[in-house]
N, C-alpha and C positions, 0 to 999 in steps of 0.2 A: 557333289562336284563343287569346286570353289567358285566364288562369284566372278573370278577373273578368267573363267573358262573361255577359250578361244573357239572359233567356229569349228564344228565337227563336220567334215565332209562325209556324207553317207556313203557306205560301201555295201556291196553285195555280201550278205551274211554267209554265203557258201564259199566264194573264192576271194572275197575282199576287193574285187575290181571296183573302180570308182563308179558311183551311181551316175547315170546319164539321163535321168528323168524319163526312163522308158520302163515298161512293165516287165521286160525280160532282160536279164543280164547279158551284156554284149560278149562276155567272155565264156560263161559256163551255161547260159540259157535258163538259169533259175528264175522262177516267178517272183517278181519284186513288187507285186501289187500291195502287199501288206506294208512294205517299207514306204511306198508312196502314200498310203493312207495315214501312216504315222506322221509323215512330214506335213501333210495337209491338216491333220488334227492339231499339230503343234502350232501351225500358223493361225488357225481359227482361235485357239486358246490365247495367243498373243493379241489378236484383234479384240477378243472379249475382255482381256485385261485392260487394254486401252479404253474400251467403252466404259468399263467399271470405274476407271480413274476419272473419266469425264462426269460420272455420276457421284463421285466422291466416295466410292466404295473401295477404299484402299486395301483392306484386308482381303476382300474378294479378288481384287486385281492381282495381289501378290500370289494368291493360291493359283490363279490361272497361269500367271507367268512362270511360277515354279514348276507346275505340271508340264507346261510347254517345253521348258528346258530339259525336263526329265525324259521327254519323248524324243526331242531333237534339239540338241544344244546348238545355238548360233551366237555369233558376236552380238547381234541386235538383241536377242533374248537376254543375254547376260547384262547388257546395258539397261534394258527395260526393267529387269529384276532389281538391279542396283538402284535405279531411280525410285522405284516403288518402295524399296527398303529405306531409302533416305527420307521419303515422305512420312514414314512411320516413326522416325526418330523425333 
C-alpha cells in the first residue's frame, strides 16, 4: 500500500456494509468480532510504535507502524509511518 494511503473505512466482509463498531453486522447479521479485534490490534501497534519512538527505537517503531497499517489502514497510521521513515533518513 502506498504511503499516501487514505483512511480505509472498515466494512462487513460478507455484505460490505459500513462497520458501525458493533459485533454483528447491521445489514446481514455476520459476526464482526474478528474485524473489531483487528482494529484494536492495529491501534495497539500504533501506540507501541509511538512508545518505541520515545525510546529512540526507530526501526522497531517502523515495524509496529507498518504492521498496524497492514491490519487497518488509517490516515493517522499513514502519517505516523511517514514520520518514522523520515527519521530513518
